[in-house]
One Martini backbone bead per residue (centre of mass of N, CA, C, O) as a GRO file, in nm:
protein
  113
    1UNK     BB    1  -2.285  -0.943   1.969
    2UNK     BB    2  -2.166  -1.183   1.812
    3UNK     BB    3  -2.326  -1.139   1.551
    4UNK     BB    4  -2.221  -0.854   1.490
    5UNK     BB    5  -1.933  -0.934   1.474
    6UNK     BB    6  -1.948  -1.142   1.253
    7UNK     BB    7  -2.058  -0.949   1.037
    8UNK     BB    8  -1.822  -0.746   1.043
    9UNK     BB    9  -1.595  -0.943   0.976
   10UNK     BB   10  -1.716  -1.030   0.701
   11UNK     BB   11  -1.715  -0.749   0.576
   12UNK     BB   12  -1.414  -0.680   0.609
   13UNK     BB   13  -1.312  -0.914   0.446
   14UNK     BB   14  -1.450  -0.846   0.179
   15UNK     BB   15  -1.355  -0.550   0.154
   16UNK     BB   16  -1.043  -0.606   0.148
   17UNK     BB   17  -1.048  -0.772  -0.104
   18UNK     BB   18  -1.162  -0.551  -0.290
   19UNK     BB   19  -0.923  -0.346  -0.229
   20UNK     BB   20  -0.702  -0.521  -0.341
   21UNK     BB   21  -0.805  -0.540  -0.627
   22UNK     BB   22  -0.806  -0.228  -0.675
   23UNK     BB   23  -0.500  -0.191  -0.633
   24UNK     BB   24  -0.412  -0.371  -0.866
   25UNK     BB   25  -0.563  -0.214  -1.082
   26UNK     BB   26  -0.418   0.058  -1.040
   27UNK     BB   27  -0.139  -0.042  -1.117
   28UNK     BB   28  -0.215  -0.135  -1.398
   29UNK     BB   29  -0.318   0.136  -1.500
   30UNK     BB   30  -0.063   0.305  -1.442
   31UNK     BB   31   0.131   0.127  -1.619
   32UNK     BB   32  -0.028   0.199  -1.904
   33UNK     BB   33   0.055   0.487  -1.884
   34UNK     BB   34   0.136   0.773  -2.065
   35UNK     BB   35   0.417   0.951  -1.936
   36UNK     BB   36   0.598   1.193  -1.857
   37UNK     BB   37   0.904   1.202  -1.724
   38UNK     BB   38   0.825   1.420  -1.492
   39UNK     BB   39   0.589   1.198  -1.376
   40UNK     BB   40   0.719   0.924  -1.295
   41UNK     BB   41   0.757   0.966  -0.982
   42UNK     BB   42   0.453   0.990  -0.916
   43UNK     BB   43   0.360   0.718  -1.027
   44UNK     BB   44   0.548   0.547  -0.859
   45UNK     BB   45   0.433   0.642  -0.584
   46UNK     BB   46   0.148   0.539  -0.634
   47UNK     BB   47   0.216   0.239  -0.675
   48UNK     BB   48   0.335   0.199  -0.401
   49UNK     BB   49   0.087   0.273  -0.238
   50UNK     BB   50  -0.092   0.051  -0.349
   51UNK     BB   51   0.078  -0.187  -0.271
   52UNK     BB   52   0.076  -0.143   0.036
   53UNK     BB   53  -0.224  -0.144   0.061
   54UNK     BB   54  -0.253  -0.435  -0.039
   55UNK     BB   55  -0.113  -0.560   0.200
   56UNK     BB   56  -0.298  -0.464   0.418
   57UNK     BB   57  -0.542  -0.609   0.300
   58UNK     BB   58  -0.433  -0.895   0.333
   59UNK     BB   59  -0.400  -0.883   0.640
   60UNK     BB   60  -0.698  -0.838   0.693
   61UNK     BB   61  -0.800  -1.097   0.567
   62UNK     BB   62  -0.642  -1.288   0.750
   63UNK     BB   63  -0.746  -1.185   1.026
   64UNK     BB   64  -1.052  -1.218   0.965
   65UNK     BB   65  -1.036  -1.515   0.886
   66UNK     BB   66  -0.947  -1.610   1.160
   67UNK     BB   67  -1.202  -1.497   1.304
   68UNK     BB   68  -1.405  -1.679   1.139
   69UNK     BB   69  -1.325  -1.955   1.268
   70UNK     BB   70  -1.481  -1.881   1.550
   71UNK     BB   71  -1.775  -1.826   1.379
   72UNK     BB   72  -1.838  -2.093   1.273
   73UNK     BB   73  -2.108  -2.267   1.125
   74UNK     BB   74  -2.243  -2.554   1.214
   75UNK     BB   75  -2.480  -2.722   1.056
   76UNK     BB   76  -2.662  -2.525   0.877
   77UNK     BB   77  -2.753  -2.750   0.624
   78UNK     BB   78  -2.638  -3.009   0.715
   79UNK     BB   79  -2.437  -3.277   0.687
   80UNK     BB   80  -2.394  -3.306   0.375
   81UNK     BB   81  -2.365  -3.003   0.308
   82UNK     BB   82  -2.127  -2.952   0.500
   83UNK     BB   83  -1.914  -3.116   0.352
   84UNK     BB   84  -1.932  -2.953   0.092
   85UNK     BB   85  -1.869  -2.676   0.217
   86UNK     BB   86  -1.581  -2.743   0.317
   87UNK     BB   87  -1.465  -2.816   0.042
   88UNK     BB   88  -1.523  -2.535  -0.086
   89UNK     BB   89  -1.355  -2.368   0.118
   90UNK     BB   90  -1.092  -2.493   0.061
   91UNK     BB   91  -1.074  -2.431  -0.241
   92UNK     BB   92  -1.116  -2.125  -0.222
   93UNK     BB   93  -0.853  -2.079  -0.049
   94UNK     BB   94  -0.652  -2.183  -0.248
   95UNK     BB   95  -0.717  -1.988  -0.472
   96UNK     BB   96  -0.682  -1.721  -0.309
   97UNK     BB   97  -0.390  -1.759  -0.231
   98UNK     BB   98  -0.296  -1.762  -0.524
   99UNK     BB   99  -0.401  -1.484  -0.603
  100UNK     BB  100  -0.249  -1.323  -0.394
  101UNK     BB  101   0.036  -1.415  -0.454
  102UNK     BB  102   0.040  -1.340  -0.754
  103UNK     BB  103  -0.043  -1.044  -0.724
  104UNK     BB  104   0.195  -0.959  -0.544
  105UNK     BB  105   0.414  -1.039  -0.738
  106UNK     BB  106   0.325  -0.864  -0.971
  107UNK     BB  107   0.328  -0.593  -0.811
  108UNK     BB  108   0.634  -0.606  -0.753
  109UNK     BB  109   0.739  -0.626  -1.048
  110UNK     BB  110   0.596  -0.363  -1.145
  111UNK     BB  111   0.709  -0.155  -0.930
  112UNK     BB  112   1.025  -0.281  -0.859
  113UNK     BB  113   1.195  -0.299  -1.157
   0.00000   0.00000   0.00000
């Protein structure tokens, strides 16, 4: 059961990250469209929905990421490789926190300006 849960949490984590990226792309794409003035309220509503969906996705990524820390497999590849793996995971998460933060800031300024 624990292995199945670990796999499910990992899948949900990655899926939510992809959905967040898709939501940010949808905001970008909608923002670039030339729409008649009478449709601008509808487009703004869509952009807001995608922005809030993106926030939910980030929360899911954080929650499942926290869950993954409890199922982390130590010494999966040996001691030396494990040290490198941990360093790379830390670097990856620093980059991803930055990407999520900048993406949400961009989304906020794009949707609510």
